[in-house]
TIMI-2910 file (N, C-alpha, C, CB; in pm, 1 decimal, decimal comma, always signed):
<rs>
+----------+----------+----------+----------+----------+----------+----------+----------+----------+----------+----------+----------+------+
!      n_x !      n_y !      n_z !     ca_x !     ca_y !     ca_z !      c_x !      c_y !      c_z !     cb_x !     cb_y !     cb_z ! resn !
+----------+----------+----------+----------+----------+----------+----------+----------+----------+----------+----------+----------+------+
!    +85,1 !   -117,9 !     +0,0 !     +0,0 !     +0,0 !     +0,0 !    +89,0 !   +123,3 !     +0,0 !    -96,5 !     +0,3 !   +122,3 !  Met !
!   +100,1 !   +184,9 !   -115,4 !   +181,1 !   +304,7 !   -126,1 !    +99,0 !   +432,2 !   -116,7 !   +257,0 !   +303,1 !   -254,7 !  Asn !
!    -22,7 !   +425,1 !   -166,5 !   -105,9 !   +544,4 !   -169,7 !   -237,7 !   +520,5 !    -97,2 !   -131,8 !   +587,4 !   -313,8 !  Arg !
!   -288,0 !   +627,4 !    -37,1 !   -417,6 !   +621,6 !    +30,0 !   -500,2 !   +743,4 !    -10,4 !   -400,2 !   +615,2 !   +184,8 !  Val !
!   -628,3 !   +729,0 !     +8,2 !   -720,6 !   +841,5 !    -12,4 !   -786,8 !   +871,3 !   +120,1 !   -827,7 !   +809,9 !   -123,2 !  Arg !
!   -778,5 !   +996,7 !   +159,0 !   -842,4 !  +1046,1 !   +280,2 !   -963,6 !  +1128,1 !   +238,1 !   -743,1 !  +1131,1 !   +367,3 !  Leu !
!  -1076,8 !  +1097,2 !   +296,3 !  -1194,7 !  +1180,7 !   +276,5 !  -1237,4 !  +1230,8 !   +412,3 !  -1310,4 !  +1102,9 !   +205,5 !  Glu !
!  -1264,3 !  +1361,6 !   +419,7 !  -1311,1 !  +1415,3 !   +546,9 !  -1436,6 !  +1499,0 !   +526,6 !  -1201,4 !  +1499,2 !   +613,6 !  Phe !
!  -1522,5 !  +1489,9 !   +626,5 !  -1648,6 !  +1562,5 !   +630,0 !  -1649,2 !  +1645,3 !   +757,3 !  -1772,3 !  +1465,4 !   +623,7 !  Thr !
!  -1689,9 !  +1769,8 !   +743,5 !  -1688,3 !  +1862,0 !   +856,9 !  -1829,7 !  +1913,6 !   +880,0 !  -1589,3 !  +1980,2 !   +832,4 !  Ile !
!  -1870,7 !  +1911,6 !  +1005,3 !  -2005,1 !  +1957,3 !  +1043,0 !  -1994,8 !  +2074,8 !  +1138,6 !  -2086,7 !  +1842,5 !  +1107,5 !  Glu !
!  -2094,9 !  +2158,3 !  +1148,8 !  -2227,7 !  +2144,3 !  +1091,4 !  -2229,8 !  +2183,0 !   +943,4 !  -2326,9 !  +2229,3 !  +1168,9 !  Pro !
!  -2323,0 !  +2119,9 !   +871,7 !  -2343,0 !  +2150,8 !   +730,5 !  -2418,9 !  +2282,8 !   +718,3 !  -2419,7 !  +2035,9 !   +658,7 !  Phe !
!  -2384,2 !  +2359,0 !   +617,5 !  -2459,3 !  +2480,0 !   +583,6 !  -2481,5 !  +2479,3 !   +432,7 !  -2383,4 !  +2610,9 !   +630,1 !  Val !
!  -2584,0 !  +2546,9 !   +387,1 !  -2617,3 !  +2543,8 !   +245,1 !  -2555,5 !  +2657,4 !   +164,3 !  -2765,2 !  +2547,6 !   +229,0 !  Glu !
!  -2508,9 !  +2760,6 !   +228,1 !  -2460,2 !  +2878,3 !   +154,6 !  -2307,3 !  +2884,4 !   +152,3 !  -2516,4 !  +3006,8 !   +217,4 !  Ser !
!  -2247,0 !  +2804,4 !    +67,3 !  -2101,1 !  +2807,0 !    +52,5 !  -2029,0 !  +2747,5 !   +171,5 !  -2054,0 !  +2948,0 !    +31,4 !  Gly !
!  -1899,6 !  +2723,0 !   +155,8 !  -1826,1 !  +2661,9 !   +266,9 !  -1808,0 !  +2759,4 !   +383,6 !  -1689,5 !  +2612,6 !   +218,7 !  Pro !
!  -1841,5 !  +2714,3 !   +503,8 !  -1821,9 !  +2797,9 !   +621,9 !  -1673,2 !  +2808,7 !   +655,6 !  -1900,0 !  +2740,9 !   +741,9 !  Pro !
!  -1636,8 !  +2898,0 !   +747,2 !  -1495,2 !  +2919,7 !   +780,5 !  -1421,1 !  +2793,7 !   +825,5 !  -1485,1 !  +3022,9 !   +888,5 !  Pro !
!  -1488,7 !  +2702,9 !   +895,0 !  -1421,1 !  +2582,7 !   +943,3 !  -1388,4 !  +2486,6 !   +829,9 !  -1506,9 !  +2512,5 !  +1047,2 !  Tyr !
!  -1469,6 !  +2484,6 !   +726,3 !  -1438,3 !  +2402,8 !   +608,8 !  -1326,2 !  +2468,7 !   +529,1 !  -1564,4 !  +2383,0 !   +519,7 !  Val !
!  -1337,7 !  +2598,1 !   +508,0 !  -1233,8 !  +2670,2 !   +432,6 !  -1096,9 !  +2656,1 !   +498,5 !  -1270,3 !  +2818,8 !   +420,3 !  Ser !
!  -1091,9 !  +2664,2 !   +630,6 !   -964,0 !  +2652,0 !   +703,3 !   -904,5 !  +2513,1 !   +684,3 !   -983,8 !  +2680,7 !   +854,1 !  Ala !
!   -987,1 !  +2410,5 !   +692,4 !   -938,5 !  +2273,1 !   +676,1 !   -892,2 !  +2247,7 !   +533,3 !  -1047,8 !  +2172,8 !   +714,2 !  Ala !
!   -966,6 !  +2296,6 !   +436,6 !   -928,6 !  +2278,9 !   +295,8 !   -798,6 !  +2352,6 !   +266,6 !  -1040,8 !  +2329,2 !   +201,8 !  Val !
!   -782,7 !  +2470,4 !   +323,4 !   -658,2 !  +2546,3 !   +304,5 !   -538,3 !  +2468,1 !   +357,7 !   -667,3 !  +2683,7 !   +374,7 !  Glu !
!   -552,3 !  +2406,4 !   +472,5 !   -444,9 !  +2323,6 !   +529,4 !   -413,9 !  +2206,8 !   +436,2 !   -484,2 !  +2271,1 !   +670,3 !  Ile !
!   -517,5 !  +2143,6 !   +385,5 !   -498,0 !  +2030,2 !   +294,3 !   -425,3 !  +2075,9 !   +168,0 !   -633,8 !  +1965,4 !   +257,6 !  Ala !
!   -465,3 !  +2190,0 !   +113,0 !   -401,4 !  +2240,8 !     -8,1 !   -255,0 !  +2276,8 !    +15,5 !   -476,6 !  +2362,3 !    -59,7 !  Glu !
!   -224,4 !  +2329,2 !   +132,5 !    -85,5 !  +2364,8 !   +165,3 !     +4,1 !  +2241,9 !   +180,4 !    -81,8 !  +2446,6 !   +293,9 !  Lys !
!    -56,1 !  +2124,6 !   +195,4 !    +22,3 !  +2001,6 !   +210,2 !    +91,0 !  +1963,7 !    +79,4 !    -67,5 !  +1886,6 !   +257,5 !  Ser !
!    +44,2 !  +2021,4 !    -31,4 !    +99,5 !  +1986,8 !   -161,1 !    +33,5 !  +1867,1 !   -226,8 !   +243,9 !  +1960,8 !   -147,5 !  Gly !
!    -61,4 !  +1805,5 !   -158,2 !   -134,7 !  +1691,6 !   -213,1 !   -253,5 !  +1741,1 !   -294,5 !   -181,9 !  +1596,9 !   -100,2 !  Leu !
!   -297,4 !  +1658,7 !   -387,7 !   -414,8 !  +1694,1 !   -468,1 !   -538,8 !  +1690,2 !   -379,3 !   -431,0 !  +1597,6 !   -590,0 !  Ala !
!   -617,7 !  +1796,1 !   -386,7 !   -737,6 !  +1809,5 !   -304,0 !   -858,0 !  +1826,1 !   -395,7 !   -725,5 !  +1930,3 !   -205,3 !  Val !
!   -965,4 !  +1750,5 !   -366,8 !  -1089,2 !  +1773,9 !   -440,1 !  -1201,7 !  +1800,1 !   -341,4 !  -1123,5 !  +1653,8 !   -531,6 !  Asp !
!  -1261,2 !  +1916,7 !   -355,0 !  -1368,3 !  +1961,1 !   -266,8 !  -1502,2 !  +1924,0 !   -328,6 !  -1359,8 !  +2113,8 !   -241,0 !  Leu !
!  -1576,0 !  +1839,8 !   -259,2 !  -1707,3 !  +1797,5 !   -306,8 !  -1817,1 !  +1864,9 !   -226,4 !  -1721,4 !  +1645,2 !   -298,8 !  Gly !
!  -1942,2 !  +1837,5 !   -259,1 !  -2053,5 !  +1901,5 !   -189,3 !  -2069,2 !  +1856,0 !    -43,5 !  -2181,1 !  +1874,4 !   -263,9 !  Pro !
!  -2021,7 !  +1736,9 !    -11,4 !  -2038,4 !  +1686,5 !   +125,2 !  -1906,3 !  +1650,5 !   +191,9 !  -2128,2 !  +1565,6 !   +124,3 !  Ala !
!  -1801,3 !  +1631,4 !   +113,2 !  -1673,4 !  +1593,2 !   +172,1 !  -1559,3 !  +1644,1 !    +86,4 !  -1663,9 !  +1440,8 !   +188,5 !  Ser !
!  -1440,0 !  +1636,1 !   +143,8 !  -1318,2 !  +1675,9 !    +74,5 !  -1227,8 !  +1554,4 !    +65,8 !  -1246,9 !  +1794,7 !   +147,0 !  Thr !
!  -1166,8 !  +1532,7 !    -49,3 !  -1077,5 !  +1419,3 !    -69,2 !   -934,4 !  +1464,2 !    -91,3 !  -1124,1 !  +1335,6 !   -186,6 !  Gly !
!   -842,2 !  +1385,3 !    -38,6 !   -699,6 !  +1409,7 !    -54,8 !   -634,6 !  +1274,5 !    -81,7 !   -637,1 !  +1480,4 !    +72,0 !  Val !
!   -544,2 !  +1270,7 !   -177,7 !   -476,7 !  +1145,3 !   -210,0 !   -326,3 !  +1165,8 !   -206,2 !   -520,8 !  +1092,7 !   -348,4 !  Glu !
!   -256,3 !  +1067,8 !   -149,5 !   -110,6 !  +1076,5 !   -143,6 !    -51,6 !   +958,6 !    -69,1 !    -67,5 !  +1206,4 !    -77,5 !  Gly !
!    +73,6 !   +971,4 !    -35,7 !   +141,8 !   +867,8 !    +40,3 !    +84,5 !   +855,6 !   +180,8 !   +290,8 !   +896,8 !    +46,9 !  Gly !
!    +93,4 !   +735,6 !   +235,8 !    +36,3 !   +709,1 !   +368,6 !    +90,3 !   +804,7 !   +474,7 !    +65,1 !   +565,2 !   +410,1 !  Leu !
!   +219,6 !   +827,0 !   +477,1 !   +277,5 !   +914,6 !   +579,9 !   +231,4 !  +1058,7 !   +563,6 !   +430,1 !   +908,5 !   +574,8 !  Glu !
!   +227,0 !  +1107,1 !   +440,5 !   +181,6 !  +1244,4 !   +415,4 !    +36,5 !  +1262,7 !   +456,6 !   +198,5 !  +1280,4 !   +267,6 !  Gln !
!    -46,6 !  +1169,1 !   +417,4 !   -189,0 !  +1179,0 !   +448,2 !   -211,8 !  +1165,8 !   +598,7 !   -268,8 !  +1071,0 !   +372,0 !  Val !
!   -142,8 !  +1074,3 !   +662,8 !   -158,1 !  +1055,9 !   +807,5 !   -117,3 !  +1180,2 !   +884,9 !    -75,8 !   +936,9 !   +854,5 !  Ser !
!    -13,5 !  +1247,0 !   +839,4 !    +32,9 !  +1369,3 !   +906,2 !    -67,0 !  +1483,5 !   +890,6 !   +168,9 !  +1411,6 !   +850,6 !  Ala !
!   -148,8 !  +1476,8 !   +788,6 !   -246,1 !  +1582,6 !   +761,3 !   -366,5 !  +1577,4 !   +855,5 !   -293,6 !  +1572,9 !   +617,8 !  Leu !
!   -400,5 !  +1460,9 !   +905,7 !   -523,0 !  +1443,9 !   +985,2 !   -528,8 !  +1536,6 !  +1106,9 !   -534,4 !  +1300,1 !  +1031,3 !  Ile !
!   -428,7 !  +1539,2 !  +1194,0 !   -441,2 !  +1629,3 !  +1310,3 !   -443,8 !  +1776,8 !  +1272,2 !   -326,8 !  +1605,2 !  +1406,4 !  Pro !
!   -381,3 !  +1812,0 !  +1161,6 !   -382,5 !  +1951,6 !  +1116,4 !   -521,7 !  +1992,3 !  +1069,4 !   -280,6 !  +1972,5 !  +1003,1 !  Lys !
!   -590,0 !  +1902,0 !   +999,9 !   -726,3 !  +1928,5 !   +954,1 !   -819,1 !  +1942,9 !  +1074,3 !   -776,0 !  +1815,5 !   +860,1 !  Val !
!   -805,6 !  +1854,6 !  +1171,4 !   -889,5 !  +1861,5 !  +1292,3 !   -869,0 !  +1995,0 !  +1363,6 !   -857,0 !  +1744,0 !  +1388,6 !  Val !
!   -745,4 !  +2032,3 !  +1384,5 !   -715,6 !  +2156,6 !  +1455,1 !   -770,4 !  +2277,6 !  +1380,3 !   -565,1 !  +2171,3 !  +1474,8 !  Thr !
!   -748,3 !  +2282,5 !  +1248,9 !   -796,5 !  +2395,9 !  +1169,4 !   -948,5 !  +2406,7 !  +1175,2 !   -750,5 !  +2382,6 !  +1023,8 !  Ala !
!  -1018,0 !  +2294,7 !  +1157,6 !  -1164,8 !  +2296,8 !  +1155,7 !  -1223,1 !  +2329,3 !  +1292,9 !  -1218,7 !  +2162,3 !  +1107,5 !  Ala !
!  -1174,6 !  +2262,8 !  +1396,4 !  -1230,9 !  +2283,3 !  +1529,9 !  -1202,5 !  +2423,7 !  +1582,9 !  -1175,3 !  +2179,5 !  +1626,6 !  Met !
!  -1087,8 !  +2478,7 !  +1548,0 !  -1055,5 !  +2612,9 !  +1596,5 !  -1142,3 !  +2720,5 !  +1531,4 !   -908,8 !  +2643,3 !  +1571,1 !  Ser !
!  -1209,5 !  +2686,0 !  +1420,9 !  -1297,6 !  +2781,1 !  +1352,0 !  -1445,7 !  +2751,2 !  +1373,9 !  -1267,8 !  +2780,5 !  +1203,6 !  Lys !
!  -1477,1 !  +2655,5 !  +1463,0 !  -1616,1 !  +2633,3 !  +1499,8 !  -1681,4 !  +2503,7 !  +1455,7 !  -1693,3 !  +2740,4 !  +1448,0 !  Gly !
!  -1606,7 !  +2412,8 !  +1396,5 !  -1664,2 !  +2283,7 !  +1358,3 !  -1706,5 !  +2206,9 !  +1482,8 !  -1563,3 !  +2200,8 !  +1275,4 !  Ala !
!  -1812,2 !  +2128,2 !  +1469,5 !  -1857,9 !  +2045,7 !  +1581,3 !  -1822,5 !  +1898,8 !  +1562,7 !  -2007,7 !  +2060,1 !  +1598,7 !  Thr !
!  -1785,8 !  +1860,8 !  +1438,8 !  -1748,2 !  +1722,2 !  +1411,9 !  -1661,7 !  +1718,2 !  +1286,4 !  -1874,4 !  +1631,7 !  +1395,5 !  Arg !
!  -1558,4 !  +1635,4 !  +1291,7 !  -1475,7 !  +1608,2 !  +1174,2 !  -1466,7 !  +1456,7 !  +1162,8 !  -1331,7 !  +1675,5 !  +1185,2 !  Val !
!  -1512,8 !  +1403,5 !  +1051,1 !  -1511,6 !  +1259,1 !  +1028,3 !  -1416,6 !  +1226,2 !   +914,8 !  -1653,5 !  +1206,8 !   +996,9 !  Ser !
!  -1343,4 !  +1114,7 !   +929,6 !  -1244,6 !  +1073,1 !   +830,4 !  -1271,4 !   +931,8 !   +782,2 !  -1103,9 !  +1082,6 !   +887,9 !  Phe !
!  -1235,8 !   +909,1 !   +657,6 !  -1231,4 !   +773,5 !   +602,0 !  -1102,3 !   +765,0 !   +523,1 !  -1358,3 !   +740,9 !   +511,3 !  Gln !
!  -1024,0 !   +661,2 !   +549,1 !   -898,3 !   +640,5 !   +477,7 !   -907,8 !   +507,1 !   +404,6 !   -775,1 !   +643,5 !   +575,6 !  Val !
!   -875,5 !   +509,7 !   +274,6 !   -883,7 !   +390,2 !   +191,7 !   -754,8 !   +372,5 !   +114,1 !  -1003,5 !   +397,7 !    +96,0 !  Ser !
!   -714,3 !   +246,5 !    +97,5 !   -598,8 !   +215,9 !    +12,3 !   -635,5 !   +245,1 !   -132,0 !   -553,5 !    +67,4 !    +28,9 !  Ala !
!   -540,9 !   +295,8 !   -207,2 !   -560,9 !   +323,1 !   -349,4 !   -479,0 !   +224,6 !   -427,3 !   -522,5 !   +468,9 !   -386,5 !  Val !
!   -545,0 !   +149,8 !   -513,3 !   -476,0 !    +52,0 !   -597,1 !   -475,6 !   +104,9 !   -739,4 !   -543,9 !    -89,1 !   -589,2 !  Asp !
!   -363,0 !   +158,4 !   -782,3 !   -352,5 !   +219,2 !   -914,5 !   -343,8 !   +113,6 !  -1025,7 !   -230,6 !   +310,6 !   -919,9 !  Lys !
!   -329,1 !    -14,0 !   -990,7 !   -316,1 !   -117,5 !  -1093,9 !   -450,4 !   -159,9 !  -1153,5 !   -246,4 !   -238,7 !  -1036,1 !  Ser !
!   -560,3 !   -116,2 !  -1094,4 !   -691,9 !   -157,1 !  -1143,8 !   -743,2 !    -62,1 !  -1247,3 !   -791,0 !   -167,3 !  -1030,9 !  Arg !
+----------+----------+----------+----------+----------+----------+----------+----------+----------+----------+----------+----------+------+
</rs>
């Protein structure tokens, strides 16, 4: 397993654009140098296991410090051979 995909969801949800806690977390993810894709309900980041793992506490800190009430993560192995 060389690569993983991290998806994170930040609550509370709002309908009018990303709130400050989502923007702060996405900014941290983008500064990591990894590819980031912002979806309507979650944000995805793909990269090496160590890089992605190091990003998790930074995302939590950024989101919670701006008012998030929950940050949920899912990490999956990426198999590029398929």
